N, C-alpha and C positions, 0 to 999 in steps of 0.2 A: 569275436574272439580272437587274443592276441596271447600268444606264447611268450611269455616274460620271465627272459632269460636262459640262457644256453643248458642246454638238458639233455643228460642222459640217459640213458633206459631204463625209470624206476623196476622195473618188472626184473632183472636182473642182476638186484643187491642180491647178496650173498652167492653161495655158490649154485648144486644143479638143486635138481628140480627133487623136492624129498614129499615123501608121504605124513603126515603126523598121527600120532602113534592109533587115533581114533579115526582115520579118515573115512572107517568104512562104514562110522557109522555108530557105531557102540561107544558107548564112553568112558572111558578110561575109569577103574576105582577113583572114590575122591575129586571128582574133575568138575570144574564148575561150567553147566551148561551156558552158550552166549558171550558175548564180548559186550565188557565196562564202553568200548570204543562205540559213540553214538548208539547206546544199549543195541549193537544187533543182534535180532535173533535168529538162527542157521532158520528156526520154524517154520519163517515169517516165506520165505523163500519157496516160488512155483517149485516141481521137481518138472528136473532137467535146465531149469532157469537161472540155477544161482549166481552167475556169473552178472548177466544182466541185473538181478534184482539186486547187487552188491556195486556193480556200477552206478546203478538207478538214488543206491542210498550214497550214494558218496558225492555224488552232483548234488542232490536235494540237500545238503550239511552243509556244502559250499559256496548252494545258493543261496542262503536262508541267513550266510554269517556265522554257522555253528562250527566251521570250517574254512576261518578268516584268509587269506592271504599269506603266509609263511608257517602254516596250522603244520607240522608233519603228521604224517600216518604213520603209523605200527608198521613194522619190518613185514614184510609178506609171510616169512615163515612163521611168526609169532598169529600175529592175525587168523589166519590159517589153523593155527592149531588151539585157538582156542572157538572157532566155530568149529572145529572140527570137522575140518575139507580140505581138501589139496589145494598144495599152496598152489597149483596151475592157476585152480579156481580164480583165487587174488592177485596173482601177476598176470593173469587176461583180463582183470577189470580194473586192476591201474594202467595198464597199457590202454586201454580204450582210453580212457584220461588222459594219460597222455598226449594222448594220437588230437586231442581236439585243447588239445593248451593247458589244461587245467591242475596239473599237478605234470615235475620233474623232479629225475631224479639227480641228489647234490653232495655221490658219495659219500665220504661217512656221514653229514647231515643226515642218511635217509633220503627216504622223499618226502615232497614239499609240498605243498598249495601254493599258485604259483598265479593264478589270473580265476576270478570268477570270471562266468558264461553274461554273455550280454545277451538278456531278455530279446523276443521279436520285438518290433518296435515298429509303431504303423512310419510310413515313408514322411522325411522331416524332421522324423522327432529322433531324443537325445535317447541313446543305449540307455535300458535301467540300471539301476545301480544305488552304490552308498550315496553319492555322491546328488542322485537325481532331485532328492525331496532340498538338503542343502543347499544346492546352485538354483532352485526353482521358486525358494522361495520369497518373498518382498522383504521379510526382514533379516534384517545385518546384523542379526544384535549373534553375538560369540561365534558367530559361522568361522571367524579367519584359527579359534579356537578349535571346533567342530571337525575343520577339513583337517588340522596338525593332528589331531587325533585316529581319523583313517589310515589304515594301512593302503602301504604303494610299495611298487616295487622301484621307483621311479619319481622324487622327489625334486620339482621343479620350482619348487612357493621361492617367492621373495623373501630377500631378507637375512635370509643363514648365509655365516661365514662358511669356511673353508674347516666345520671342527678337526679333521682329521689331521688340520697340521696347528693345532693347541701347543703351545711350548711348556709341553710336561716336562721337560729335563728344566729348564730354565726356572720353571714354575714352583719342581721340589726344591731346588740350589736354591731361589727366594726365600722358600714356606722354611727350610731347615735355616738357616742364617735369621728371619724373622722370630722365629721362636726360640734360638740361642739365644736371642737380646732383650726379649722384654720382659719384664718381673711380675711377679704374683698384679698392683694393681689394674698390670693392662690388658689383662679379662677380665673387670667390671665395667662397672657401666659409664661410655666414654661419651666423649661430646656429640650430640647431637648435630651438630656442624659437620662433622667426618673428623677424620683422624687428622688432627696437625697433621704430619709427613705427609699423606693420600692430598689434603690439599697443598701443601708448598708443591709437591710432587706435578698436581697438575696444572697449577701454574709455569710449571717449569714448560711442561709437556705443549700447554696453550700457546705461551711466548715463541716456543721452538717450530709449531708447526701449522696455529692457526693466526699468530699476527696481535694476537691478541695480549693489553700490559693488565694482570691485573696483582692485586694481598691476596695473600691467604687467607684473608676475614670477610673477604668475597665472594669467597666460593661453599659452595655447601656441595657434599657426598649426599646423594640420591638412589634408590634402586632403577635407576635407567630412567633413559626419556620419559617413559608413561607415569614414572612417581613426580616429575615433574611437572609435566604436565596436571598430575593431578592437581599437585600446588598452586602451579599459578593456578586454576581455576580456581581454587579457594579464594586464593588475594584478591583476583579479579570481580569475581561473584561480592566479595565483602568491601570494594570498592566503587558498585554501582554495576559495573557493566556487566551485559547481562548476553550481549553478540557477538561470538568475534570470529572474521573472518578465515574462510582460511581457503585454500589451493583448490583446482577443482580442474581438473581432476587434484588427486590427493591422497595420504593414506587414508585409510578407511579406517585402523588404531587409532590413532591421532584424533579423529573428527570423536571418535565413542567416546575417547575420555574426555574429551571437553563436551560432549551433552551431555556425559556420566555425572559430571562437576554442575550442569544447572542449569547449559549455556545452548544458548540458541548457534549457530553454525551458519554461516552467510557464507555460499560459494562464492570465490572468485575465480575468472575463467586465467586459465595459463598458457602461452603464446610460447614462441620460438624465443622471447627474449625472458622470459622465466612471469610471475604474478601481473596479472593488467592494473600495476598501481593508480591508474584514473579508474577505472572499475571498484577499488579497493573505495576510492574517498567519494564516489558513489553512492556507495554501499551503507556509509556512514554507519559503519561500524565502527565502536573505540578500539580496537584491539585486531588485530591480524597474526596467524601461525605461518607459520611460513619453510621451506625448506629448502636457503638460500644456493646450495653450494652443490649437491646438487636434488634438483626439484625428483619429487618422489609421486606418483610412477615415470612422468616423461623424463628424467635424468639432464632435462636444460639446466643452462647458469646464470642466476639474475643478471640481468647485463649491467654495463657499469651505469645509463643515461637511470633504469629503473629503478636503481641500487640510490641513486643520487634520492629521485624524485622520494624513495620507500623515506630512506632518513628526514626526505623534507616534513612530510606526513610524521612521522614520529617528533620532529620538533618542534609541528603543532600541537603537541599530545596525544598524540596515536600510542599506543603498546604495541612494538615490534615482537614476538615471539622465534628466538630464530632457533629450530629444531638442526643442528649442524649436521643435517646425515649422509654417510656415506664418503664424506669432504676426505677422508683421508686415502679412498680405492679411486684413483686416479690412474690413467694410462697413456691420453693421446691429446690431454691439453695440460695449460699449464694449472698450477695453484691459484686459486680466490685466498679473496681474505676473509677472515668472518665482517658481517653487521657490527658484531660488538668493541671489534676492532677499533670502526669507523665512528661509533655513538657508544658510548659505554653507558651513559645518564639514561638510552632510551631506549637501549635493545636487551629482553631475558635471553639470555644463553644455555644451550642448554646440550651436552653429547653425552656418549656410553664408551663402553669397552664393547659393548654387544657385539658388533660388526667387524670386533678388529680380533677380539679374543673371540669370547662367546657370552652370548643372551643369558646362559645357565649363570653367569655370576652377577646379573643383578647390583652392576654398579654402573655409576655413574655422577652428574657434576648440573648444576646450574648454578648460575650469575645471573643475579638481579640488577638494576638501581640501586643508589643506594638509600634511596626512600622508601624501599619493599624490603631489604636486609633483614632486620628485624621481624618482618611478621612474618616472611618467608621460614626464615628458622624456628619458630613459637609453628608452625606448621605444619616442620619437620620432625618436631620433636614429638609432637601429639600423634603423629602417623605412624611411629615406632619408636622414636627413641636412637634411634638412628643408626645405620647398615652395620653388620659386622664384622670387628677391631682383624681378625687376622688375614680376611680377605684384604682392604684396604691398607695392610702394613706390607702383605706382599706385593699387591699392585702397585703402589710405591716403591718396591726398589725396583722394581721390573722398569719403571716407570727411570728411575736416575743414573740406573746400569744402564742403560740403552736397550735392555734386552728389548725393549715391545719396537723402538726402532727397526734395531735388526730382525724383529720377525715380522714386519710391516713389508717389511721388502723382501725380505722370502715370498708373503701370502700374493705382490703384487704381480708376480713374477707366474705364480700359479693361476690364481685370478685373470688374468693377460693368458693364458694359452685359452682354459676354459672359454673362455667370453671367443677367442678369436673362433672355436671350437662348434659355439654356436650358434654363430653369426653364418657358417658354409653349409652349418646344417638347415638353418631359414632358409638359406638362401634354394638349398637344393631341397627341401620338405616344405617348404612355404613360400612357391614364387607368387611375387607379386604385394607381398605382404609388407609393409615399412618398419624398419627396424628406427625407435628410438632410445640417445641417452647409451648408444657405446662406447661414448669415451670415457668412463666413469662408472662408476659404482659395483653393487653384487648384483645386477638383473641388467634384463633386457627390455624396455615394454611393445608391443608389438600389435599392427593396427592393421586393419583391413578395408579399404573403401569400400564408397557404394555399391561400387561394379559387382569387387565380388560380396557382398554380404547378402542379403536375404537370410542370415538365423542370428541365434545370440548366441553372445557370447558365453555366456552362461551354461546353454547346451551342449558348448565346444569342452569346456572346463568339464562338463558332468562325464560328456564322450568318453575323453582322457582321461577320465579319473575310474572309469570302467574298466579303460585296459589298464588300468595298475600308475598311471603316468597322474600328479597332482601338479596343477596352477593353478592361477586369481585369473579371475578372469577383468577384465578392466574395468568391468561397470559398479565389480565393487568397491570401489575406487575414485566411481564418478559418482556426481548429484543432480547435476545438469544433464540429458541425453548427449551420446554421440555415440561413433561408428563403436565397430566392436571390436578387440581386442583382448589380448593375454598379456600377464607381467612376469617374464619365467625369469625366477634364479638360475645364476651356473656357476653358482660359487662352491657350495656344499658340498657336491657330487663327482666324481670320473667322467672323463672324458665321452670317455665309452655309451656312460648314461645317461653324457645331453643328446650325442645320435641320434642315440633311438629312444630317449621321449618325445624330440622334435621329430624323427620317423612317425611315431605313434598319433600326436598331434594333427601327422599331417593326414594319415591313414583314415583319421576321426573326421578331419574337416569333408574331406572329401566325401565319404561318406551321409555327411549331415544333409551336400549338396546333391546328392543323386537323390 
């Protein structure tokens, strides 16, 4: 059991102890008997055991999910009046749950649930909790979405930027300017390929930041990289491609996009130099998806020799799908050019603002070789008739005005500080763990060697979630077996949550090994 957050005494809410009018056991005229909260009926409480009865009912509701983490309990005075008991019974029941770390006072917010109890477990088994079935299942369909929906106190999931830093003022300023300039016709159906203003802005952004020279007519605006992969899966399948090589380890979500598009994914190992191009050739796959600027999840960069080998493979007829993942988030290494800048006719390039601004915007771009452009635009048209126009025009203004570059410089500093805090916390609470990919990105990959093994990373992730901390087990992103590990995001939360989250994972790991 872990107390999740700094607590005040929940029993101390309100002023002095008060006895409700009906506390002596007689109902006030017209009073409702019992409480709607958890359908509590004081008549079920044993004589002389009301405090224990109430505390047990609250514990049961927390354990079975009726009171999830974050749920607020009634004020003690209110609940006492509804149950027609003294307030002292309620405050004592709340105190017992606070001591066990399940609830905490939050000042004006009242008393809230901060942790679900860890059920007794056998030696070496992860604690039971909402994530036990999720992490224990061999079926990974929808697991990332399912984990995202679960409540927690500290979220160290990868792939989320600092959403608190979203440039609201700049966005509103751009939105007002856009609305002042558009005419009635602009609110009709637009070009499914994307608003011309945004396609021009993307061309400028890619030229300045990724070394890509393109024409606006080559850019397709999409609903994020996920849609770009779905469109490419359609195109490749129509061309007779049924097997696509992917990095191993590599993004589970990207892999599932291709599988949903009807493709067999072929794992190709990743090492310190990036994707093993020799293994790619040996696989016989005609297309490959990779993240060369900042490999997910290992964080390595595709080195120069591998790049030359990959472009040679593409020149021989292979199709390269370049997911420009986290390319803009770098701290301790120089920039690397996009593959598309080196071989436009052989590389499909996709990127988005999901990691720079917010995933909720659902805006990205796709560049394909000239011989695939018409088919890609047609696929986008039949997918959704195009992205929403206002978001496109606002983003174009942010790119053209330099606001987006200013925002990038701002969040880089924030992300770097949070990365440094996570590195120190890992050194303190996960001694001996190996850290990968610290020079760039929004996450770290942590692995444990064989001597530190003896556990499954899914068990560790489940144990952490039972204590209120989310993280991805590395095995979710593997196809072939490998050492246990975690993928830990550091960009989205404040530094004190990062420190505490890693400490909780360290405790969970020690318990697993005990």
